Legacy VTK file of the C-alpha trace (Angstrom):
# vtk DataFile Version 3.0
C-alpha trace
ASCII
DATASET POLYDATA
POINTS 304 float
-43.343 17.358 31.254
-41.285 20.504 31.131
-42.936 23.496 33.077
-41.680 26.546 30.737
-41.160 29.592 32.067
-39.875 33.015 31.030
-40.458 36.336 32.322
-37.544 38.253 31.408
-33.886 38.190 29.857
-31.723 37.544 33.084
-33.234 35.560 35.708
-31.384 32.285 36.253
-31.475 30.002 33.405
-32.432 26.407 33.891
-33.191 24.699 30.893
-32.414 26.363 27.218
-31.862 24.710 23.917
-28.783 25.523 22.253
-28.186 25.515 18.441
-25.422 23.207 16.589
-23.268 24.137 14.017
-22.868 20.429 12.989
-23.247 19.391 9.382
-24.168 23.118 9.073
-24.291 22.576 4.672
-22.405 24.092 2.069
-21.651 27.931 2.179
-24.591 29.907 0.882
-24.196 31.563 -2.733
-24.772 35.023 -2.689
-28.699 34.683 -3.758
-28.838 32.513 -1.073
-27.359 34.922 1.746
-30.518 36.181 4.429
-28.398 39.181 5.597
-25.841 41.539 4.879
-23.428 40.602 7.083
-23.325 36.885 5.532
-22.966 38.432 1.995
-20.220 40.234 2.978
-18.475 37.489 4.175
-19.866 35.175 1.381
-18.002 37.993 -1.079
-14.951 38.795 0.711
-14.107 34.902 0.936
-14.182 34.991 4.586
-17.496 33.069 5.728
-17.104 30.919 8.568
-16.038 27.253 8.466
-18.128 24.774 10.088
-15.060 23.088 12.135
-14.674 26.812 13.921
-18.062 27.474 14.640
-18.345 23.611 15.926
-15.533 24.886 18.588
-17.124 28.082 19.423
-20.654 26.369 20.390
-18.836 24.247 22.151
-17.200 26.710 24.400
-20.362 28.052 24.932
-22.479 24.688 25.872
-19.383 24.068 28.476
-19.924 27.441 30.058
-23.824 26.758 30.150
-23.100 23.017 31.748
-20.982 24.902 34.508
-23.838 26.539 35.548
-25.901 23.539 35.989
-28.065 24.485 33.001
-29.890 21.533 31.056
-28.957 22.098 27.326
-31.187 20.597 24.609
-29.534 20.453 21.435
-31.570 19.929 18.138
-31.777 16.809 16.188
-29.164 17.252 13.175
-30.739 17.797 9.724
-28.609 16.994 7.219
-26.140 19.848 5.184
-28.475 22.606 7.265
-27.781 25.217 9.705
-29.046 25.591 12.933
-27.118 27.764 14.981
-29.850 29.934 15.547
-32.430 28.465 17.401
-34.253 31.882 18.333
-35.737 32.388 15.573
-37.591 29.593 15.110
-39.417 30.022 18.699
-39.476 31.261 22.276
-41.230 31.268 25.553
-43.276 34.140 27.021
-44.381 33.265 30.693
-45.414 29.661 30.161
-46.526 29.663 26.447
-44.310 28.638 24.079
-44.526 30.325 20.394
-43.871 28.933 16.960
-42.208 31.127 14.938
-43.731 31.782 11.330
-40.191 31.663 9.839
-38.940 31.501 6.553
-40.319 28.412 4.906
-37.163 27.058 3.812
-36.187 26.843 7.926
-39.204 24.768 9.030
-37.271 21.939 9.252
-35.127 23.307 11.817
-38.819 23.797 14.064
-39.110 19.739 13.290
-35.577 19.389 14.581
-36.736 20.442 18.224
-40.117 19.003 18.296
-38.949 16.634 20.452
-38.431 19.223 23.146
-41.971 20.842 22.503
-43.747 17.209 22.653
-42.188 17.790 26.512
-44.530 21.037 27.060
-48.067 20.616 27.785
-50.203 20.937 23.986
-52.182 23.887 25.414
-49.157 26.077 26.197
-47.879 25.727 22.481
-49.288 28.124 19.951
-48.463 28.676 16.435
-49.699 32.032 15.118
-51.705 32.292 11.883
-49.860 32.701 8.374
-50.280 36.241 8.166
-48.223 36.916 11.171
-44.273 37.245 10.855
-42.438 36.740 14.255
-38.985 35.757 15.371
-37.671 35.296 18.678
-34.554 38.050 18.133
-37.360 40.360 17.962
-39.019 39.573 21.140
-37.254 40.897 24.671
-38.635 40.208 27.803
-38.826 42.879 30.750
-41.315 40.966 33.264
-44.180 43.302 32.820
-43.247 44.607 29.659
-43.014 42.888 26.132
-40.482 44.665 23.774
-40.709 44.164 20.140
-38.589 44.924 17.159
-40.560 45.638 13.784
-40.534 47.367 10.418
-42.925 49.973 9.482
-41.842 50.693 6.306
-44.321 50.421 3.350
-41.901 48.437 1.782
-41.505 45.736 4.181
-41.809 42.895 2.072
-38.892 43.916 0.305
-37.059 43.272 3.046
-35.614 39.686 3.835
-33.967 41.432 6.798
-37.495 42.606 7.759
-38.377 39.426 10.052
-41.622 40.666 12.228
-44.702 42.569 11.162
-47.106 44.724 12.485
-49.465 41.740 12.584
-46.995 39.828 14.754
-46.826 42.612 17.078
-50.778 42.858 17.478
-50.693 38.855 18.193
-48.603 39.277 21.037
-50.898 42.032 22.413
-53.716 39.889 21.869
-52.242 37.014 23.717
-51.001 38.671 26.247
-53.711 41.805 27.529
-51.823 42.066 30.546
-48.451 42.953 29.525
-47.268 46.369 28.461
-46.242 45.393 24.896
-44.254 47.760 23.065
-42.844 47.791 19.241
-39.700 49.263 18.345
-39.481 50.440 14.273
-35.934 49.353 13.805
-33.507 50.382 10.826
-33.044 47.623 7.910
-30.602 47.532 5.079
-30.016 44.650 2.252
-26.769 45.635 1.742
-24.876 47.494 4.830
-24.682 45.086 7.746
-23.979 48.418 9.935
-27.046 49.417 9.286
-29.380 46.563 9.591
-30.960 45.766 12.987
-31.904 42.272 11.812
-33.737 41.890 15.226
-34.441 44.071 18.403
-31.241 42.128 20.037
-28.875 43.369 17.179
-29.371 47.066 19.005
-30.763 46.592 22.526
-30.618 44.017 25.250
-31.207 44.397 29.090
-28.547 42.756 31.059
-28.818 42.128 35.336
-31.798 43.604 37.126
-31.777 47.428 35.635
-29.384 47.968 33.162
-29.262 47.551 28.973
-26.859 47.686 26.232
-28.176 50.030 23.438
-27.311 51.016 19.940
-29.330 54.593 19.450
-29.089 54.310 15.615
-30.718 50.882 15.259
-34.352 52.785 16.163
-35.719 54.546 13.287
-37.565 56.889 15.427
-35.872 58.718 17.803
-38.999 58.534 20.134
-38.429 54.836 20.887
-35.002 55.348 21.881
-36.056 57.784 24.435
-38.540 55.106 25.443
-35.840 52.893 26.899
-33.663 55.684 27.903
-36.538 56.458 30.219
-37.339 53.363 31.128
-33.853 52.150 32.174
-32.365 55.390 32.825
-29.252 56.863 31.098
-27.042 55.787 34.003
-28.184 52.560 33.492
-27.562 52.303 29.554
-24.386 50.739 27.926
-24.119 52.475 24.364
-22.478 50.806 21.350
-20.929 52.488 18.560
-21.954 51.793 14.784
-18.861 49.180 14.456
-19.689 47.237 18.231
-23.271 47.280 16.661
-21.962 45.512 13.720
-20.255 42.732 15.494
-23.334 41.991 17.865
-22.093 43.464 21.146
-25.726 43.498 22.116
-26.210 40.276 21.369
-24.912 38.728 24.510
-26.626 36.170 26.714
-27.796 36.086 30.439
-27.370 32.652 32.660
-28.146 35.166 35.529
-28.911 38.733 36.931
-25.319 38.547 37.617
-23.766 36.368 35.006
-23.412 36.956 31.207
-21.721 35.074 28.535
-20.307 37.443 26.122
-17.630 37.436 23.322
-13.891 37.582 24.468
-13.150 40.634 21.939
-15.815 42.684 23.727
-13.519 44.498 25.590
-15.183 47.569 26.285
-18.119 46.294 27.041
-16.868 43.316 29.097
-14.602 45.877 31.061
-17.859 47.848 31.578
-19.949 44.719 32.885
-17.423 43.726 35.216
-17.220 47.193 36.663
-20.921 47.197 37.100
-20.437 43.897 39.225
-21.041 41.271 36.654
-19.242 37.786 36.350
-18.761 38.179 32.343
-17.705 34.598 30.960
-15.780 35.191 27.746
-15.592 32.917 24.907
-14.893 33.090 20.903
-18.109 33.858 18.767
-16.429 36.022 16.195
-16.841 33.447 13.662
-20.766 32.921 14.111
-20.984 36.660 14.322
-20.332 36.429 10.613
-23.661 34.932 10.003
-25.348 38.293 11.966
-26.470 36.329 14.828
-24.207 35.934 18.172
-25.165 34.502 21.845
-28.740 35.329 22.149
-29.628 34.068 18.537
-28.017 30.713 19.292
-30.633 29.986 22.645
-33.973 29.249 23.162
-34.478 29.647 26.754
-37.476 27.433 28.333
-37.098 27.865 31.989
-35.589 30.619 33.990
-36.504 31.093 37.740
LINES 1 305
304 0 1 2 3 4 5 6 7 8 9 10 11 12 13 14 15 16 17 18 19 20 21 22 23 24 25 26 27 28 29 30 31 32 33 34 35 36 37 38 39 40 41 42 43 44 45 46 47 48 49 50 51 52 53 54 55 56 57 58 59 60 61 62 63 64 65 66 67 68 69 70 71 72 73 74 75 76 77 78 79 80 81 82 83 84 85 86 87 88 89 90 91 92 93 94 95 96 97 98 99 100 101 102 103 104 105 106 107 108 109 110 111 112 113 114 115 116 117 118 119 120 121 122 123 124 125 126 127 128 129 130 131 132 133 134 135 136 137 138 139 140 141 142 143 144 145 146 147 148 149 150 151 152 153 154 155 156 157 158 159 160 161 162 163 164 165 166 167 168 169 170 171 172 173 174 175 176 177 178 179 180 181 182 183 184 185 186 187 188 189 190 191 192 193 194 195 196 197 198 199 200 201 202 203 204 205 206 207 208 209 210 211 212 213 214 215 216 217 218 219 220 221 222 223 224 225 226 227 228 229 230 231 232 233 234 235 236 237 238 239 240 241 242 243 244 245 246 247 248 249 250 251 252 253 254 255 256 257 258 259 260 261 262 263 264 265 266 267 268 269 270 271 272 273 274 275 276 277 278 279 280 281 282 283 284 285 286 287 288 289 290 291 292 293 294 295 296 297 298 299 300 301 302 303
């Protein structure tokens, strides 16, 4: 039995589901693109190749094993993109929440059912159909749960809007003792540099009291200010529009002082080291072309 437990983004990681790039399927057509960044690379002829993405995920897997993390991988589905396990489910405290994802991605959830079967069934929940919520929008910070959403009246027109207000309310009802704070994110169907697909595309805590943040990812300045006040200006690393585009806020913490980061994130990695972090640099730039990075590829089940 897996005694799942996740209370924040940075405590010592013990068990995780890491996605896979094997048998990733054909390059999507323009019509099939889920997000503007994939679309951009499809049009430019630079969409990532499976062989390169497998190499990147292997590098990530090696780092996790180096720190004695138990790593599960999804069962392989023929011709299916199974890289981004963060979308399909997430753990808050000792509850596993299955995401209501885009219907064509339902198979990805089936592929980790063998892991879910090891969790006490009473600790596994599935929100009702009208609740849209994905793990990339859910950020745990001890007694806080931060949730990215989109409050625009045109929500249904945006394939990039992944978590609705019903999703926020569902988490509030499920965890009445937590401070649940939603953040209205900037969305774009066409310009990846102006699209915060999930909250972890413009914000993520690191360590015990620090965070990476992109101010323009928030539709309301008050939401951004809330985080500045909570963490303190001096504890925030502000990324640029271009750094947001390359997914600098989507690193992954193995421990309060160990961060896995993309090797090209020079400015960020230098800041992390200057603040006492061990930075495990790996190549992940090909996977980034699908508007997801290190945090998106992981589904933590147990942190100390």
